[in-house]
C-alpha positions in Angstrom: 22.4 21.2 63.2 19.3 21.3 65.3 19.8 18.6 67.9 16.0 18.4 68.4 16.1 16.5 65.1 17.3 13.5 67.1 14.2 13.3 69.2 12.9 9.7 69.4 9.4 10.9 68.1 11.0 12.5 65.0 13.0 9.4 64.2 10.0 7.1 64.7 7.9 9.4 62.4 10.6 8.8 59.7 10.1 5.0 60.1 13.2 4.3 62.3 12.7 1.7 65.0 16.2 2.5 66.3 18.9 4.8 65.3 22.6 4.6 65.9 23.9 8.0 65.1 27.6 8.2 65.7 27.7 12.0 65.7 25.2 12.1 68.6 27.5 9.9 70.7 30.7 11.5 69.5 29.6 15.1 70.0 27.9 14.5 73.4 31.0 12.6 74.7 33.3 15.4 73.4 31.1 18.0 75.1 31.1 16.4 78.5 34.7 15.3 78.3 35.7 18.8 77.6 33.8 20.0 80.7 35.3 17.3 82.9 38.9 18.0 81.7 38.4 21.7 82.0 37.2 21.4 85.6 40.1 19.1 86.4 42.6 21.6 84.8 41.0 24.6 86.6 40.3 23.1 90.0 42.3 19.9 90.2 39.2 17.9 90.9 35.9 16.9 89.3 32.7 17.2 91.3 30.2 16.2 88.6 29.8 12.6 89.9 29.6 11.2 93.3 32.0 8.5 94.3 29.2 5.9 94.1 28.2 7.1 90.6 31.9 6.7 89.5 32.0 3.2 91.0 28.7 2.3 89.3 29.9 3.7 85.9 33.2 1.9 86.2 31.4 -1.4 87.0 29.1 -0.9 84.0 32.1 -0.4 81.7 33.8 -3.5 83.1 30.7 -5.5 82.6 30.1 -4.2 79.0 33.6 -5.2 77.9 33.6 -8.4 80.0 36.8 -7.3 81.8 37.0 -10.5 83.9 37.4 -12.6 80.7 40.2 -10.3 79.5 41.9 -10.8 82.9 41.6 -14.6 82.5 43.1 -14.4 79.0 45.9 -12.2 80.2 46.7 -14.6 83.0 46.9 -17.5 80.6 49.0 -15.7 78.0 50.9 -12.6 78.9 51.3 -13.3 82.7 52.3 -16.8 82.0 55.1 -15.7 79.6 56.3 -13.0 82.0 56.8 -15.5 84.9 59.4 -17.6 82.9 
């Protein structure tokens, strides 16, 4: 598949305002995860992100999934039962 097909202009020309193409996300994630894990296996470390980029990415993930709300739910349910 020619990935240039997924250029925004091409999609707009076809009438799409937005496109959620699972294969684009899946294949890109796989590609970069493979690189990261390969580097970790070969060198024992990953140098593709700075510490600040990692911190920022982690915070973005936590914000996207509303992690604080999950912690609150856990404290009211699981943690409460565990303390008995």
